[in-house]
C-alpha positions in Angstrom: 19.0 -29.9 -3.8 18.8 -32.8 -6.1 21.9 -34.4 -7.7 22.2 -32.1 -10.7 22.1 -28.8 -8.7 18.5 -27.8 -9.6 16.3 -26.8 -6.7 12.9 -28.3 -6.3 9.7 -26.2 -5.7 9.8 -27.4 -2.1 13.4 -26.2 -1.7 12.3 -22.8 -3.1 9.4 -22.5 -0.7 11.6 -23.4 2.2 14.1 -20.7 1.3 11.4 -18.0 1.9 11.8 -18.6 5.6 15.5 -18.1 5.5 15.7 -15.0 3.4 13.5 -12.7 1.5 11.3 -13.2 -1.5 13.9 -11.6 -3.8 17.6 -11.7 -4.4 18.4 -8.7 -6.6 22.0 -8.6 -5.6 21.8 -5.8 -2.9 20.0 -5.7 0.4 18.5 -2.3 -0.4 17.0 -3.5 -3.6 15.7 -6.7 -1.9 14.1 -4.7 0.9 12.4 -2.3 -1.5 11.1 -5.1 -3.8 9.9 -7.2 -0.9 8.2 -4.3 0.9 6.5 -3.2 -2.4 5.1 -6.6 -3.2 3.8 -7.3 0.3 2.2 -3.9 0.7 0.7 -4.0 -2.8 -0.9 -7.3 -1.9 -2.3 -5.8 1.3 -3.6 -2.8 -0.6 -5.4 -5.0 -3.0 -7.0 -7.1 -0.3 -8.1 -3.9 1.5 -9.6 -2.3 -1.7 -11.5 -5.4 -2.6 -12.7 -5.9 0.9 -13.9 -2.3 1.1 -15.7 -2.8 -2.3 -17.4 -6.0 -1.0 -18.6 -4.2 2.1 -19.9 -1.2 0.1 -21.7 -3.5 -2.2 -23.3 -5.4 0.7 -24.3 -2.1 2.4 -25.8 -0.8 -0.8 -27.8 -3.9 -1.3 -29.1 -3.8 2.3 -30.0 -0.1 1.9 -31.8 -0.6 -1.4 -33.7 -3.6 0.1 -34.8 -1.4 3.0 -36.2 1.3 0.7 -33.5 3.9 1.4 -33.3 7.0 -0.7 -31.3 6.0 -3.9 -29.6 9.4 -4.0 -28.3 8.8 -0.4 -26.9 5.4 -1.5 -25.1 7.0 -4.5 -23.4 9.6 -2.2 -22.2 6.9 0.2 -21.2 4.5 -2.5 -17.6 4.2 -3.6 -15.9 7.2 -1.9 -12.6 6.0 -3.4 -13.9 4.3 -6.5 -15.5 7.2 -8.5 -15.6 5.3 -11.7 -18.3 2.9 -10.6 -21.4 3.9 -12.4 -23.3 0.6 -12.1 -24.3 0.5 -15.8 -23.2 -3.1 -16.2 -21.4 -5.7 -14.2 -18.6 -5.7 -16.8 -18.0 -2.0 -16.4 -18.2 -2.2 -12.6 -15.8 -5.1 -12.5 -13.4 -3.3 -14.9 -13.5 -0.1 -12.7 -12.9 -2.2 -9.6 -9.9 -3.9 -11.1 -8.5 -0.6 -12.4 -9.0 1.2 -9.1 -7.7 -1.8 -7.0 -4.6 -1.8 -9.1 -4.1 1.9 -8.6 -4.5 1.5 -4.8 -2.2 -1.5 -4.7 0.4 0.5 -6.5 0.1 3.3 -4.0 0.5 1.0 -1.1 3.5 -0.7 -2.7 5.1 2.7 -3.5 4.6 3.8 0.0 6.1 0.7 1.5 9.0 0.5 -1.0 10.0 4.2 -0.7 9.7 4.2 3.1 11.6 0.9 3.5 14.3 1.9 1.1 14.8 5.3 2.7 14.9 4.0 6.3 17.5 1.4 5.2 19.5 3.9 3.2 19.5 6.5 6.0 20.5 3.9 8.6 23.4 2.9 6.4 24.4 6.5 5.7 24.1 7.8 9.3 25.0 4.6 11.1 21.9 4.9 13.3 18.2 4.0 13.2 16.3 6.7 15.1 13.4 9.0 14.9 15.2 11.4 12.6 15.5 8.7 9.9 11.8 7.9 10.4 10.8 11.6 10.1 12.8 12.1 6.9 11.6 8.8 5.4 8.0 9.5 6.4 8.1 13.0 4.9 9.5 11.9 1.6 7.1 9.0 1.4 4.1 11.2 2.2 5.2 13.7 -0.5 5.7 10.8 -3.0 2.2 9.5 -2.2 0.7 12.9 -2.7 2.0 12.9 -6.2 0.0 9.7 -7.0 -3.4 11.4 -6.1 -5.6 13.6 -8.3 -4.8 16.7 -6.2 -1.1 17.4 -6.6 -1.2 20.9 -5.3 1.7 22.3 -3.3 -0.5 22.4 -0.2 -1.5 18.8 -0.6 2.1 17.6 -1.0 3.2 19.6 2.1 0.3 18.3 4.1 1.1 14.6 3.1 4.8 15.1 3.9 4.0 16.5 7.3 1.5 13.7 8.0 4.0 11.0 6.8 6.7 12.5 9.0 4.4 12.7 12.1 3.1 9.1 11.7 6.5 7.6 11.0 8.1 9.5 13.9 5.3 8.5 16.3 5.6 4.9 15.3 9.3 4.9 15.8 9.1 6.6 19.2 6.3 4.3 20.4 8.0 1.2 19.1 8.7 -1.0 22.1 6.2 0.6 24.4 3.3 -1.6 23.3 
């Protein structure tokens, strides 16, 4: 710190190593916010990387004389708004869909992290049961962010979330 109590930018950057990105006044809120931001960033990178790959593959297929209908069916399995009319529309669709996917990744991480923390504090233990409950609730929450919000889809996502989370907890330390 300098003499008047203000922190420099360098001091702020160094503090990231000591604590988290946020100080919202409670460890639960800090954990949720930090998990959300980190996972949303990862989701954005993943979505843009996938789009770059699909664009590259489409270009290679069209140069090789592949059937245009085949390219359209393979193109953008997760970005249905891409029509290719103009670059501006394609860019707008990519930004919109990348934002949606980033939000989904952030929600998943924030909900899961907050639930596992809260359950650990409430039960006094961090075990597979906490992971199963947090995974199920996170899966159900994610199902609500998709286009298909049927009862079956929500249950399927909850079961998948519980299974993946429990497996990760049980396998933690083995590898």
